LUMDODREN-485837 format. One record per residue (C-alpha): chain; residue number from 1; residue in one letter; x, y, z. Coordinates in steps of 0.02 Angstrom, whole numbers. Each point is the difference from the previous one (the first is absolute). Example, Ala and Ser with C-alpha at 12.3 -4.5 7.8 and 13.67 -1.06 7.14 Angstrom:
BEGIN
<ch=A&i=1&aa=a&c1=615&c2=-225&c3=390>
<ch=A&i=2&aa=s&c1=69&c2=172&c3=-33>
! end
This chain:
BEGIN
<ch=A&i=1&aa=m&c1=-424&c2=-3628&c3=-307>
<ch=A&i=2&aa=f&c1=54&c2=180&c3=-31>
<ch=A&i=3&aa=n&c1=151&c2=-57&c3=-104>
<ch=A&i=4&aa=e&c1=-120&c2=-78&c3=-124>
<ch=A&i=5&aa=l&c1=-100&c2=161&c3=-13>
<ch=A&i=6&aa=e&c1=157&c2=104&c3=-24>
<ch=A&i=7&aa=k&c1=41&c2=-106&c3=-152>
<ch=A&i=8&aa=k&c1=-174&c2=27&c3=-70>
<ch=A&i=9&aa=i&c1=6&c2=189&c3=19>
<ch=A&i=10&aa=n&c1=183&c2=2&c3=-56>
<ch=A&i=11&aa=y&c1=55&c2=103&c3=149>
<ch=A&i=12&aa=i&c1=102&c2=-49&c3=153>
<ch=A&i=13&aa=f&c1=-36&c2=101&c3=158>
<ch=A&i=14&aa=k&c1=142&c2=65&c3=105>
<ch=A&i=15&aa=n&c1=-123&c2=25&c3=143>
<ch=A&i=16&aa=k&c1=-105&c2=-159&c3=10>
<ch=A&i=17&aa=d&c1=-111&c2=78&c3=134>
<ch=A&i=18&aa=l&c1=-69&c2=120&c3=-130>
<ch=A&i=19&aa=l&c1=-52&c2=-146&c3=-109>
<ch=A&i=20&aa=k&c1=-81&c2=-90&c3=147>
<ch=A&i=21&aa=t&c1=-96&c2=156&c3=52>
<ch=A&i=22&aa=s&c1=-62&c2=26&c3=-179>
<ch=A&i=23&aa=l&c1=-75&c2=-175&c3=6>
<ch=A&i=24&aa=t&c1=-79&c2=15&c3=172>
<ch=A&i=25&aa=h&c1=-188&c2=19&c3=-11>
<ch=A&i=26&aa=p&c1=-91&c2=88&c3=145>
<ch=A&i=27&aa=s&c1=-95&c2=-160&c3=38>
<ch=A&i=28&aa=y&c1=164&c2=-88&c3=39>
<ch=A&i=29&aa=v&c1=58&c2=138&c3=117>
<ch=A&i=30&aa=n&c1=-166&c2=-5&c3=94>
<ch=A&i=31&aa=e&c1=29&c2=-185&c3=38>
<ch=A&i=32&aa=h&c1=182&c2=24&c3=50>
<ch=A&i=33&aa=k&c1=-7&c2=156&c3=109>
<ch=A&i=34&aa=k&c1=133&c2=-66&c3=118>
<ch=A&i=35&aa=d&c1=126&c2=-2&c3=-141>
<ch=A&i=36&aa=n&c1=-10&c2=190&c3=-19>
<ch=A&i=37&aa=l&c1=-10&c2=-11&c3=-190>
<ch=A&i=38&aa=e&c1=-40&c2=140&c3=-122>
<ch=A&i=39&aa=n&c1=-128&c2=-28&c3=-138>
<ch=A&i=40&aa=n&c1=25&c2=59&c3=-179>
<ch=A&i=41&aa=q&c1=-124&c2=144&c3=2>
<ch=A&i=42&aa=r&c1=129&c2=137&c3=23>
<ch=A&i=43&aa=l&c1=104&c2=-73&c3=-141>
<ch=A&i=44&aa=e&c1=-156&c2=-10&c3=-109>
<ch=A&i=45&aa=f&c1=-30&c2=186&c3=30>
<ch=A&i=46&aa=l&c1=177&c2=42&c3=-55>
<ch=A&i=47&aa=g&c1=-2&c2=-122&c3=-145>
<ch=A&i=48&aa=d&c1=-157&c2=77&c3=-71>
<ch=A&i=49&aa=a&c1=89&c2=167&c3=-17>
<ch=A&i=50&aa=v&c1=161&c2=-76&c3=-67>
<ch=A&i=51&aa=v&c1=-91&c2=-99&c3=-135>
<ch=A&i=52&aa=e&c1=-92&c2=156&c3=-58>
<ch=A&i=53&aa=l&c1=161&c2=101&c3=-4>
<ch=A&i=54&aa=v&c1=99&c2=-128&c3=-99>
<ch=A&i=55&aa=v&c1=-142&c2=-32&c3=-123>
<ch=A&i=56&aa=s&c1=-28&c2=187&c3=-23>
<ch=A&i=57&aa=n&c1=185&c2=27&c3=-35>
<ch=A&i=58&aa=y&c1=4&c2=-145&c3=-122>
<ch=A&i=59&aa=l&c1=-151&c2=65&c3=-97>
<ch=A&i=60&aa=y&c1=68&c2=178&c3=0>
<ch=A&i=61&aa=k&c1=164&c2=-58&c3=-78>
<ch=A&i=62&aa=t&c1=-76&c2=-130&c3=-119>
<ch=A&i=63&aa=f&c1=-145&c2=97&c3=-74>
<ch=A&i=64&aa=k&c1=75&c2=171&c3=-30>
<ch=A&i=65&aa=d&c1=-146&c2=64&c3=-105>
<ch=A&i=66&aa=f&c1=-140&c2=-53&c3=118>
<ch=A&i=67&aa=n&c1=-94&c2=139&c3=87>
<ch=A&i=68&aa=e&c1=-44&c2=-6&c3=184>
<ch=A&i=69&aa=g&c1=-168&c2=-84&c3=-32>
<ch=A&i=70&aa=m&c1=76&c2=-143&c3=-99>
<ch=A&i=71&aa=l&c1=140&c2=-26&c3=126>
<ch=A&i=72&aa=t&c1=-127&c2=-7&c3=140>
<ch=A&i=73&aa=k&c1=-108&c2=-124&c3=-94>
<ch=A&i=74&aa=y&c1=146&c2=-118&c3=-26>
<ch=A&i=75&aa=r&c1=58&c2=16&c3=181>
<ch=A&i=76&aa=i&c1=-173&c2=-38&c3=68>
<ch=A&i=77&aa=k&c1=-7&c2=-159&c3=-103>
<ch=A&i=78&aa=i&c1=174&c2=-58&c3=50>
<ch=A&i=79&aa=v&c1=-12&c2=33&c3=187>
<ch=A&i=80&aa=c&c1=-178&c2=-60&c3=22>
<ch=A&i=81&aa=e&c1=-40&c2=-138&c3=125>
<ch=A&i=82&aa=q&c1=-32&c2=-131&c3=-134>
<ch=A&i=83&aa=t&c1=168&c2=26&c3=-87>
<ch=A&i=84&aa=l&c1=98&c2=-10&c3=162>
<ch=A&i=85&aa=a&c1=-101&c2=-151&c3=59>
<ch=A&i=86&aa=n&c1=37&c2=-88&c3=-165>
<ch=A&i=87&aa=a&c1=185&c2=34&c3=23>
<ch=A&i=88&aa=a&c1=-10&c2=-71&c3=177>
<ch=A&i=89&aa=i&c1=-82&c2=-158&c3=-65>
<ch=A&i=90&aa=k&c1=135&c2=-24&c3=-132>
<ch=A&i=91&aa=l&c1=132&c2=12&c3=136>
<ch=A&i=92&aa=e&c1=-106&c2=-114&c3=111>
<ch=A&i=93&aa=l&c1=17&c2=120&c3=146>
<ch=A&i=94&aa=y&c1=-151&c2=-79&c3=84>
<ch=A&i=95&aa=k&c1=104&c2=-156&c3=35>
<ch=A&i=96&aa=y&c1=119&c2=97&c3=110>
<ch=A&i=97&aa=l&c1=-120&c2=114&c3=92>
<ch=A&i=98&aa=l&c1=-8&c2=-26&c3=187>
<ch=A&i=99&aa=i&c1=-185&c2=-8&c3=40>
<ch=A&i=100&aa=g&c1=-110&c2=-41&c3=150>
<ch=A&i=101&aa=n&c1=-98&c2=-160&c3=22>
<ch=A&i=102&aa=g&c1=-158&c2=85&c3=-61>
<ch=A&i=103&aa=e&c1=79&c2=23&c3=-172>
<ch=A&i=104&aa=n&c1=62&c2=-128&c3=-125>
<ch=A&i=105&aa=i&c1=102&c2=2&c3=-160>
<ch=A&i=106&aa=e&c1=-149&c2=-21&c3=-115>
<ch=A&i=107&aa=k&c1=-93&c2=145&c3=81>
<ch=A&i=108&aa=v&c1=154&c2=109&c3=-15>
<ch=A&i=109&aa=k&c1=28&c2=-52&c3=-181>
<ch=A&i=110&aa=n&c1=-175&c2=61&c3=-44>
<ch=A&i=111&aa=n&c1=9&c2=161&c3=100>
<ch=A&i=112&aa=n&c1=64&c2=140&c3=-113>
<ch=A&i=113&aa=s&c1=13&c2=122&c3=144>
<ch=A&i=114&aa=i&c1=118&c2=-111&c3=101>
<ch=A&i=115&aa=l&c1=101&c2=-44&c3=-155>
<ch=A&i=116&aa=c&c1=18&c2=183&c3=-50>
<ch=A&i=117&aa=d&c1=50&c2=51&c3=177>
<ch=A&i=118&aa=t&c1=131&c2=-138&c3=6>
<ch=A&i=119&aa=f&c1=74&c2=53&c3=-167>
<ch=A&i=120&aa=e&c1=12&c2=181&c3=59>
<ch=A&i=121&aa=s&c1=79&c2=-58&c3=163>
<ch=A&i=122&aa=i&c1=133&c2=-95&c3=-95>
<ch=A&i=123&aa=v&c1=35&c2=156&c3=-103>
<ch=A&i=124&aa=a&c1=21&c2=104&c3=158>
<ch=A&i=125&aa=a&c1=115&c2=-130&c3=75>
<ch=A&i=126&aa=i&c1=111&c2=3&c3=-156>
<ch=A&i=127&aa=f&c1=-1&c2=190&c3=4>
<ch=A&i=128&aa=l&c1=57&c2=6&c3=182>
<ch=A&i=129&aa=d&c1=128&c2=-137&c3=-31>
<ch=A&i=130&aa=s&c1=81&c2=67&c3=-158>
<ch=A&i=131&aa=g&c1=-84&c2=159&c3=-64>
<ch=A&i=132&aa=i&c1=-104&c2=59&c3=-146>
<ch=A&i=133&aa=d&c1=109&c2=-70&c3=-141>
<ch=A&i=134&aa=e&c1=-23&c2=-178&c3=60>
<ch=A&i=135&aa=v&c1=-188&c2=29&c3=13>
<ch=A&i=136&aa=e&c1=-2&c2=60&c3=-180>
<ch=A&i=137&aa=r&c1=89&c2=-158&c3=-56>
<ch=A&i=138&aa=f&c1=-125&c2=-106&c3=97>
<ch=A&i=139&aa=l&c1=-151&c2=90&c3=-73>
<ch=A&i=140&aa=k&c1=71&c2=-14&c3=-176>
<ch=A&i=141&aa=r&c1=0&c2=-188&c3=26>
<ch=A&i=142&aa=t&c1=-177&c2=-6&c3=69>
<ch=A&i=143&aa=i&c1=-120&c2=139&c3=-51>
<ch=A&i=144&aa=l&c1=96&c2=116&c3=-118>
<ch=A&i=145&aa=i&c1=-1&c2=-129&c3=-138>
<ch=A&i=146&aa=d&c1=-66&c2=18&c3=-177>
<ch=A&i=147&aa=e&c1=-149&c2=-116&c3=23>
<ch=A&i=148&aa=i&c1=-65&c2=115&c3=138>
<ch=A&i=149&aa=v&c1=57&c2=173&c3=-56>
<ch=A&i=150&aa=y&c1=-54&c2=-21&c3=-181>
<ch=A&i=151&aa=s&c1=-162&c2=-92&c3=37>
<ch=A&i=152&aa=i&c1=-83&c2=160&c3=56>
<ch=A&i=153&aa=d&c1=-142&c2=45&c3=-117>
<ch=A&i=154&aa=t&c1=11&c2=176&c3=-66>
<ch=A&i=155&aa=d&c1=-161&c2=101&c3=-6>
<ch=A&i=156&aa=y&c1=36&c2=100&c3=-157>
<ch=A&i=157&aa=k&c1=-166&c2=91&c3=7>
<ch=A&i=158&aa=s&c1=43&c2=70&c3=172>
<ch=A&i=159&aa=i&c1=167&c2=63&c3=-64>
<ch=A&i=160&aa=i&c1=-83&c2=86&c3=-148>
<ch=A&i=161&aa=y&c1=-130&c2=73&c3=116>
<ch=A&i=162&aa=e&c1=139&c2=74&c3=110>
<ch=A&i=163&aa=y&c1=86&c2=69&c3=-154>
<ch=A&i=164&aa=a&c1=-162&c2=77&c3=-67>
<ch=A&i=165&aa=s&c1=-42&c2=77&c3=168>
<ch=A&i=166&aa=k&c1=173&c2=75&c3=15>
<ch=A&i=167&aa=h&c1=-15&c2=83&c3=-171>
<ch=A&i=168&aa=k&c1=-186&c2=39&c3=19>
<ch=A&i=169&aa=f&c1=-46&c2=-106&c3=-151>
<ch=A&i=170&aa=d&c1=-173&c2=-72&c3=-27>
<ch=A&i=171&aa=i&c1=9&c2=-189&c3=-16>
<ch=A&i=172&aa=e&c1=-120&c2=-116&c3=-91>
<ch=A&i=173&aa=y&c1=-4&c2=-179&c3=-64>
<ch=A&i=174&aa=r&c1=-109&c2=-41&c3=-151>
<ch=A&i=175&aa=v&c1=-44&c2=-173&c3=-67>
<ch=A&i=176&aa=d&c1=38&c2=5&c3=-186>
<ch=A&i=177&aa=e&c1=-44&c2=-178&c3=-46>
<ch=A&i=178&aa=e&c1=-58&c2=-168&c3=68>
<ch=A&i=179&aa=i&c1=69&c2=-147&c3=-99>
<ch=A&i=180&aa=g&c1=-54&c2=-182&c3=0>
<ch=A&i=181&aa=p&c1=-142&c2=-104&c3=75>
<ch=A&i=182&aa=d&c1=-67&c2=31&c3=175>
<ch=A&i=183&aa=h&c1=95&c2=-146&c3=75>
<ch=A&i=184&aa=d&c1=166&c2=62&c3=-70>
<ch=A&i=185&aa=k&c1=-23&c2=187&c3=-22>
<ch=A&i=186&aa=k&c1=147&c2=120&c3=-19>
<ch=A&i=187&aa=f&c1=-7&c2=187&c3=32>
<ch=A&i=188&aa=v&c1=89&c2=147&c3=-81>
<ch=A&i=189&aa=v&c1=7&c2=154&c3=112>
<ch=A&i=190&aa=s&c1=75&c2=171&c3=-32>
<ch=A&i=191&aa=l&c1=70&c2=114&c3=133>
<ch=A&i=192&aa=f&c1=-33&c2=186&c3=-15>
<ch=A&i=193&aa=l&c1=99&c2=132&c3=95>
<ch=A&i=194&aa=d&c1=-68&c2=175&c3=-12>
<ch=A&i=195&aa=k&c1=-120&c2=-61&c3=-137>
<ch=A&i=196&aa=k&c1=146&c2=-64&c3=-106>
<ch=A&i=197&aa=c&c1=17&c2=-186&c3=-40>
<ch=A&i=198&aa=v&c1=173&c2=-48&c3=61>
<ch=A&i=199&aa=s&c1=-3&c2=-191&c3=-4>
<ch=A&i=200&aa=t&c1=-106&c2=-152&c3=-40>
<ch=A&i=201&aa=g&c1=-3&c2=-160&c3=101>
<ch=A&i=202&aa=f&c1=-61&c2=-177&c3=-28>
<ch=A&i=203&aa=g&c1=-63&c2=-129&c3=124>
<ch=A&i=204&aa=s&c1=-121&c2=-138&c3=46>
<ch=A&i=205&aa=s&c1=-104&c2=122&c3=103>
<ch=A&i=206&aa=k&c1=-29&c2=187&c3=4>
<ch=A&i=207&aa=k&c1=107&c2=15&c3=156>
<ch=A&i=208&aa=h&c1=145&c2=-96&c3=-77>
<ch=A&i=209&aa=a&c1=-10&c2=104&c3=-159>
<ch=A&i=210&aa=e&c1=0&c2=160&c3=104>
<ch=A&i=211&aa=q&c1=152&c2=-60&c3=96>
<ch=A&i=212&aa=d&c1=87&c2=-40&c3=-165>
<ch=A&i=213&aa=a&c1=-38&c2=172&c3=-70>
<ch=A&i=214&aa=a&c1=66&c2=81&c3=160>
<ch=A&i=215&aa=r&c1=157&c2=-109&c3=-7>
<ch=A&i=216&aa=i&c1=35&c2=53&c3=-180>
<ch=A&i=217&aa=e&c1=-15&c2=184&c3=44>
<ch=A&i=218&aa=i&c1=113&c2=-24&c3=153>
<ch=A&i=219&aa=d&c1=133&c2=-74&c3=-114>
<ch=A&i=220&aa=k&c1=-17&c2=151&c3=-116>
<ch=A&i=221&aa=l&c1=12&c2=121&c3=145>
<ch=A&i=222&aa=e&c1=149&c2=-97&c3=70>
<ch=A&i=223&aa=l&c1=-66&c2=5&c3=178>
<ch=A&i=224&aa=g&c1=122&c2=-136&c3=52>
<ch=A&i=225&aa=v&c1=-124&c2=-140&c3=37>
<ch=A&i=226&aa=k&c1=58&c2=-176&c3=-43>
! end
């Protein structure tokens, strides 16, 4: 059973006991107390920290112009429960989890908390088995992929607000024009910094036009946001 999983995660464990422990749910241990087994909660604790470290290092090296706030925003999105649970589902970790009779595969498959914990336990097991470099390779195959990293919506208005606050600039958005019929209206919005018009955005709503104006000014300021 574990050989099949090792092929899926593209990693072969030297210490198979680590893999087994990472897949041992507390409910299984409670029903097999005589076997003196260890559940995966300690590994989950370690894995949580290892995932955050590797992701932080990856973002720090990849986005050299991002400030602390942007790096934190990206990390929160990547290491959140939903992202890790989705990765666990793609690897079908729920099929290999040792669970008690009160649980079943379908329940586990729909429980993001259990899926996330299992993913983090696997990460910790790889870390203890081979070290941080192997963990980084595993995460680059699972969560540090373009479709996740670059799917994070950027709140351009927040970035401009941080910039304006830092430089003590007044900030204002003004609607210049509304174009088209009510059912298909377009908005033109100008961004003012310190009472000076610095950019003009366009969008299907005022909010979208404001975001567009903020994005244009960010590009001009070269704040390093993609």
